[in-house]
N, C-alpha and C positions, 0 to 999 in steps of 0.2 A: 377527486380526491378522496380517500377513505373516510366515512362520515364517522366511524366509531372512534377512530385517533382524535379527530376534531372534537368529539364530544367529551371524550376524556381529557384533554387540554381544556376546554371550558369549566368541565367539574372540578378539575384540579384548581383551575384559578379562583373558582367561587370559596374553595373549601380554604385556600390559602390566602384570601383577598386582603386581611389585614397584616401578614407577613409582606406581601408583593407590594403594599402601599408605603413600607419604609424606605422604598427605593424607587418606586412609580407613582405619576400623579394620578393615573386612572380616573378623569374627571367623568366619564361615564360610565365608570365599573367595570367588571371584566366583559372582554368583547365575547361575542356570542361565536358558535363554531361556525357560521357563515362567512362571519367576518375573517376567523382566522383561515378559512378556506381561500378567500379571495387575496389576503396577503401572501401567504405560501405561494400561491399560484401566478401570481404578478411582481412579487419581490425580485428585484435585480439580483440574478445568482451569481453573477460575477462579483458584484459589490459586496454581498453576503458571505461569499466565500472568501474573498480577501481579507475580511475580518480576521477570519480562523488563520489564514497564511501569514498575514503579517505578525500574528502572534506567536505563531510557530517560529518564524524566522528570528522574533526578537528574544526568544528564548534561546536560540542556537549562537545568537552573538552574544550574549551573555554568556553561554558554555564556553565561547570561544572554541568552537569544534574545528578540529583540522582534517579536513577531506570528509565532510560527511557523506555518510553511505544512504543513496536514496532509491528505494526500490518501488518500481512501477509494476502493477498487477492489476488485472479486472476482476469483478464480482457482479455476479447477477444476482437481481432481486427477484427471487423465484414466483412470490406472490403476485407481481406484475404482469406475468405471462397470460396472453388471451388463452380462453378456455380452447382445448386440444392442440394447443400450439406450445409446446414446453420451451422452445429454444427461443420465444418472443419477449422473455423477459427482460426488463431493462438493465442493462449493464453499465456500471459505472468503474472507470479507471483511475485508481488514486496514486499518488505520488507520496512515500511513506518514509520517515527518517529511522530507520531500524534501532538503533542503538539509543534513541532517545524517545521513542514513542510519539513522533509528531508528524503531523499530516501538513504537507506543502501545496496539495492541489489536488485537483480532481477533474475528470471531464468526463461526460455522458457519451455513450456511443450510440451514434444514430441508430434508428430504428430498421433501416435497410443497410446498414454497413455493419463492420466490425471493430476489433480492438485495434487494427491495422492503421485506421484512419484516425481514430482518437488518441493515439499514443505521440504521433508528431504533434498532433495539436497542444496536448499537454506539455511536451517537451517545450514547445516553442513559449509556453507563458510562464514558463519556470526562469529562474536564476540558478544557472546550473554552475556558475563560476566556483572553480575548486571542489566540486562536487564528483564523488563515483556514482554513476548510475547504473544498476543492475535491471535487467529485463529478461523476460523470458523468450522462448524462440520464435515468438509471432513478430516481436519487433527486430530480429536479427538480420538487418537488413543497411547495405551500406549507406542510404539515405539518412537513416536515424544516428547511424555512427558520426557522419559527419555533421550533422545537426548538433549533436552533444559537443563534440570538439571543436565546431565553431563558436560555442556559447561558453568556452573554455571550460567544459567538464569533461569528465574521463568516463569511459562506459567498460561494462564486463557483461556483455551478451550471450545468452545461453544458444547453442547451435545444434539443431536436431535435424531430421531428414525432410522438413519442409524447403530447407537449402539443400537440395538432393546431391549435386556436384560438388560443392565445398564440404558438406559433411561426409561425403563418401573419400575425398582425398585426404581430410583432416583425420579422420578414424582409421584409415589403413597406414596411414605414415606415425602417427601417434603411437598405435599399437606397435610397430615395427621398431620404435625407437625408443620407446618407454624405458628400457632398462639403464639406457644410457644420459636420460634426462634426469635434472633435479627434482627431487620429490619429498614429500612429507605425509606421513600418517597420522589422524587423529581420531580417538576411540571413545563412544561415548557409553555409559553402561546407566541402565535406569528403567524402571517401570516393566522389567523381566526382559528386555531387550538388550543385544550389543550390536552396536552402530560402529561400521569402520569407514572411511574415508581416505583414500590414499590420492593425493594430488601431484600430478606430474606437468610440468610448464616447459615448453619450446620456445625459446626465443630467435632460433635460426630460420628465418620465415622464407629463405631465398627461392626453395624447391616447391613452395605450394603456390602455384600457377593460378587457381582460382581464387586466390586473395591477392593477386597481384594491384587490383584497383582500390584495396585497403592501405592507403600510404599512411596513414597513421597507426596502423597495426604493430602494438609490440610485443604481445604474447598469445599464443593458442595454450589453453589450460584443458588437461582430461582430469577428470575426478571418476575414481571407480569406488563406488560404494556398496555396501553389502552390509544387510540385516538379518540379526539371526533372533528369530522368537521361540524358544524351546527349540524344538529338533528341526526347525524349518529355517532355511537361510533363502534370501533373495538378494540378487545381484544386478546392477546398474551400472551404465557407463555414461557420463555427461561430458559434453564438450561446451567450451567457452571461446568467446574472443575478446581481447582487450588491447586497448591502447597503452596499457602500463606494463612495466617489466617489474613485476614483484615476485618476493619469493614463494615458493608452494605452499607454506605454513600461512601465508598472509592469504592469499588465493583461497585456500581451503576454508578459511574462517567467514570471508565475504560469500563466498558461495553459500555457506550455510546459514547466514545471517540475511540472506535475500529471504527466504520463507519464513521470517519473523513476521512479513506483512499477513502471512497466511492466519498464523496463530496469535499474535498480538493484536492485527486490526481485524480482518474477516471473521476469524473465529469469535471474536469478542463483541463484534456488532451482531452477529447471529444469536449468539447465545444470551449476552448481556440486555441487549437493545431489539432482540428479536426482529431484525431488518428482515429476514426472509419472509416474515408475514405480511409486511406493510404493501399495501396496494396501490400505493400513490403514483399516479402516471400522468395526470393534466399538468399542461402549462410549465412553470419552473419550479412546482412542488417538488418532484422527486430530487433535484438536485438542492434546493434548499433545505430539504428533509434531511439529505443525507449530510448536508454541512452541519445541521442542528447536532444530529447522531455522533457526530467525530468532533465536534466543539465539547459537546456534555461527555464523551469518552475521556477527552484529552484534560478536561477539568479534574474529572476522577481520578485520573491516573497520577494526576500531580501533586494528590494527597499524601502526606508521609508517615500514615499510620499503617496499620498492618493488616487492615480489611482489605478482603477481595475487592474487585471491581462491582461485583454485583451487589456486595453487601453495603458497600459504598452507595450505590444508587438509591438502596431501598433506605437506608438511615438518612438520606438526603430528603426522602419523602415523609419521612418520621419525624427528623428533628430540624427545626428551622434554624437553630444555631449551627448545626452541623451544615447545612444547605448554605448559610451565609458564608461560611468558612471556606466552602467550595468555590462560590461566587467571586470571592477575593481574589481567588488565581488567577482570575482572566484580567488583562490590561485592555484598556479602549485604547486601540491604537489607529 
């Protein structure tokens, strides 16, 4: 595990020992960095992660969320890559409730595998009843759709050319029929750019032979997206499969909301918590440190002041009273 991080944790504890003793016994004082190393390496990653996930579920229950949108996506911790092997960095797949910024689960991708194996494991560990699960094209497989529906959830899976036969048939038919399909457009303005997303929904699936095995399939979705920045315009067409039959404007919003995991989770972990600089690799430490960062981010995010998350983190280090308010946000469940 990275010695610098552990040394900083020990140093912080010594500087804040008087405050920490207001709610911790610390009979032997602040642990050494070697003790922190052993704790993070051997701490049960599932039990520790469950503390965060149970807290998130309790918040969702209190909010009485109907059809929570659960986004799954992977993120590589770049600094953990071995020298000369850029693609060897540890990857963590997270389950993220986009509209409430809550983490409901995570799964580390095995070193000799990829997200295809981690995603079913994560799905299997989650309570999906009544949830809508959206995942990128790497998970667009019938087995994953069956797993989600079998756990009483719903799915919205991106379809790309890695599913060659299905993608080819869907793209050809949707382009040919789009003029007669229900559709909705959404336009965003901001930061010197204009983004348009026109969504089309196909519910008549009888002629899509390559999808015959998808018995629960309810809709094929096509989104034509364009982005204008100055005098440059880029265009992209995306396809999705879902067991739900929703209006085009609803699907349009769900497709856009999925990428909240990039902006509100992955970006935040990198910019505020410098995750891409963390070199932790051994034992359970990568999983436990990832849980710790997400737990801290979630506590900061649920403060009601007008400060940015980055400022809140700094203020927590400066002001013990402010830190106490943040710690009060988490419930021991």
